[in-house]
Residue frames as qw, qx, qy, qz and C-alpha x, y, z in Angstrom:
[[0.002, 0.899, 0.437, 0.016, -0.03, 0.03, -0.05],
 [0.429, 0.373, -0.011, 0.823, 1.49, 3.33, -1.09],
 [0.158, -0.063, -0.339, 0.925, 1.46, 6.67, 0.87],
 [0.385, -0.096, -0.109, -0.912, -1.91, 8.17, -0.31],
 [0.681, -0.218, -0.628, -0.307, -3.73, 4.80, 0.00],
 [0.507, -0.203, -0.674, 0.498, -2.32, 4.25, 3.54],
 [0.036, 0.048, 0.305, -0.951, -3.49, 7.74, 4.65],
 [0.535, -0.135, -0.321, -0.770, -6.87, 7.18, 3.16],
 [0.671, -0.232, -0.703, -0.044, -7.22, 3.80, 4.90],
 [0.336, -0.126, -0.593, 0.721, -6.14, 5.29, 8.26],
 [0.229, -0.045, 0.047, -0.971, -8.47, 8.21, 7.89],
 [0.652, -0.190, -0.472, -0.563, -11.38, 5.83, 7.15],
 [0.634, -0.218, -0.714, 0.204, -10.43, 3.44, 9.98],
 [0.178, -0.045, -0.465, 0.866, -10.10, 6.35, 12.47],
 [0.447, -0.125, -0.145, -0.874, -13.58, 7.73, 11.38],
 [0.710, -0.184, -0.628, -0.260, -15.00, 4.29, 12.01],
 [0.476, -0.132, -0.660, 0.566, -13.40, 4.06, 15.45],
 [0.040, -0.019, 0.239, -0.970, -14.53, 7.55, 16.34],
 [0.567, -0.197, -0.371, -0.708, -18.12, 6.74, 15.22],
 [0.709, -0.252, -0.658, -0.012, -18.30, 3.60, 17.32],
 [0.388, -0.108, -0.537, 0.741, -16.85, 5.34, 20.36],
 [0.255, -0.124, 0.051, -0.958, -19.33, 8.23, 20.10],
 [0.689, -0.304, -0.458, -0.473, -22.27, 5.72, 19.96],
 [0.629, -0.176, -0.652, 0.385, -20.73, 3.84, 23.02],
 [0.175, -0.001, -0.387, 0.906, -20.42, 7.17, 24.88],
 [0.395, -0.198, -0.170, -0.881, -23.86, 8.34, 24.06],
 [0.733, -0.276, -0.561, -0.268, -25.43, 5.03, 25.12],
 [0.631, -0.169, -0.610, 0.448, -23.38, 4.54, 28.27],
 [0.186, -0.193, -0.359, 0.894, -23.30, 8.13, 29.62],
 [0.266, -0.119, -0.215, -0.932, -26.18, 9.65, 27.77],
 [0.678, -0.322, -0.502, -0.431, -28.88, 7.00, 28.38],
 [0.716, -0.213, -0.625, 0.226, -27.39, 5.73, 31.64],
 [0.400, -0.290, -0.390, 0.777, -26.46, 8.77, 33.40],
 [0.046, 0.097, -0.067, -0.992, -27.61, 11.96, 31.85],
 [0.475, -0.145, -0.430, -0.753, -30.94, 10.59, 30.55],
 [0.218, -0.143, -0.938, 0.227, -31.66, 8.23, 33.42],
 [0.207, 0.301, 0.557, -0.746, -34.39, 10.51, 34.97],
 [0.495, 0.305, -0.254, -0.773, -36.12, 10.99, 31.64],
 [0.505, 0.138, -0.804, -0.281, -36.01, 7.24, 30.87],
 [0.047, -0.049, -0.907, 0.416, -37.17, 6.15, 34.26],
 [0.550, 0.167, 0.192, -0.796, -40.72, 7.32, 33.43],
 [0.821, 0.168, -0.394, -0.378, -40.97, 3.98, 31.51],
 [0.660, -0.428, 0.595, -0.164, -40.58, 0.57, 32.84],
 [0.181, 0.357, -0.849, -0.347, -38.94, -2.35, 31.22],
 [0.790, -0.083, -0.157, -0.587, -41.76, -4.78, 30.32],
 [0.895, -0.111, -0.431, -0.024, -41.93, -8.02, 32.34],
 [0.607, 0.048, -0.503, 0.613, -39.38, -6.75, 34.92],
 [0.344, -0.882, -0.320, 0.032, -40.73, -3.55, 36.41],
 [0.523, -0.383, 0.001, 0.761, -37.23, -1.95, 36.40],
 [0.198, 0.877, 0.073, -0.432, -37.02, 1.60, 35.27],
 [0.814, 0.523, 0.095, 0.235, -35.61, 1.91, 31.81],
 [0.130, 0.875, -0.385, 0.263, -32.88, 4.43, 32.83],
 [0.593, -0.551, 0.580, -0.090, -31.65, 1.95, 35.52],
 [0.913, 0.162, 0.368, 0.065, -31.67, -0.81, 32.93],
 [0.642, 0.723, -0.071, 0.246, -29.61, 1.07, 30.48],
 [0.207, -0.825, 0.479, -0.215, -27.14, 2.00, 33.25],
 [0.642, -0.403, 0.633, -0.159, -26.83, -1.58, 34.25],
 [0.716, 0.116, 0.672, 0.148, -27.44, -3.88, 31.24],
 [0.568, 0.769, 0.275, -0.102, -28.28, -1.91, 28.19],
 [0.104, 0.897, -0.404, -0.146, -24.96, -0.23, 27.75],
 [0.469, -0.370, 0.790, 0.137, -23.18, -3.56, 28.10],
 [0.677, 0.384, 0.627, 0.027, -25.37, -5.14, 25.40],
 [0.445, 0.889, 0.079, -0.077, -24.85, -2.29, 23.09],
 [0.197, -0.777, 0.575, 0.165, -21.18, -2.37, 23.71],
 [0.584, -0.091, 0.789, 0.168, -21.10, -6.11, 22.61],
 [0.599, 0.674, 0.431, -0.026, -23.15, -5.23, 19.53],
 [0.143, 0.957, -0.209, -0.144, -20.76, -2.47, 18.72],
 [0.430, -0.481, 0.720, 0.256, -17.78, -4.84, 18.97],
 [0.617, 0.284, 0.720, 0.140, -19.50, -7.20, 16.44],
 [0.417, 0.885, 0.189, -0.083, -20.44, -4.23, 14.20],
 [0.063, -0.862, 0.441, 0.243, -16.70, -2.93, 14.25],
 [0.569, -0.247, 0.746, 0.243, -15.38, -6.36, 13.40],
 [0.589, 0.492, 0.614, 0.183, -17.52, -6.56, 10.27],
 [0.243, 0.962, 0.051, -0.111, -17.15, -2.90, 9.31],
 [0.246, -0.768, 0.521, 0.278, -13.30, -3.11, 9.68],
 [0.616, -0.014, 0.732, 0.291, -13.20, -6.31, 7.60],
 [0.516, 0.736, 0.424, 0.108, -15.13, -4.61, 4.89],
 [0.066, 0.967, -0.196, -0.146, -12.80, -1.54, 5.06],
 [0.468, -0.468, 0.675, 0.327, -9.71, -3.86, 4.87],
 [0.613, 0.348, 0.657, 0.267, -11.12, -5.56, 1.76],
 [0.342, 0.915, 0.213, -0.028, -11.83, -2.14, 0.15],
 [0.061, -0.918, 0.370, 0.132, -8.28, -1.10, 0.65],
 [0.823, 0.394, -0.409, 0.030, -6.78, -4.54, -0.15],
 [0.067, 0.552, -0.700, 0.448, -5.28, -5.26, 3.23],
 [0.844, -0.264, 0.065, -0.462, -7.52, -8.03, 4.36],
 [0.360, -0.412, 0.835, -0.056, -6.17, -11.24, 5.94],
 [0.777, 0.204, -0.368, -0.467, -6.52, -14.24, 3.82],
 [0.856, -0.350, 0.322, -0.204, -6.78, -17.73, 5.17],
 [0.937, 0.285, 0.090, 0.181, -4.75, -19.29, 2.42],
 [0.200, 0.888, -0.343, 0.234, -1.79, -16.92, 2.98],
 [0.844, 0.013, -0.440, 0.305, 1.23, -19.10, 3.94],
 [0.309, 0.306, -0.389, 0.812, 2.60, -16.08, 6.01],
 [0.511, -0.575, -0.135, -0.624, -0.62, -15.74, 7.96],
 [0.167, -0.364, 0.737, -0.545, -0.49, -16.53, 11.66],
 [0.756, -0.146, -0.547, -0.328, -1.96, -20.04, 12.46],
 [0.758, -0.382, -0.517, 0.108, -2.78, -21.66, 15.84],
 [0.398, -0.915, -0.064, -0.017, -1.84, -18.57, 17.76],
 [0.722, -0.368, 0.279, 0.515, 1.78, -19.01, 17.00],
 [0.244, 0.871, -0.176, -0.389, 3.80, -16.60, 14.95]]
């Protein structure tokens, strides 16, 4: 990968990371802390827990796990677009956790 392609790849990668971190921040702090009082006016069906409490305790964790899955898929697509994806048939690829 040459200089301009490398710069474009990292710019796109940093944009993806920044987007995922912003979503994580908004869900964990926004819904769980700052928006807790507003969300507490609703209850989580079947549990009776206030929705703000649920986001602070469970929802942000579930969103974080979903964001990890999203990032893995999006980063893979980004790697393919720039031609830097890992290939399973590459003899130089890491196998069995050993370099």
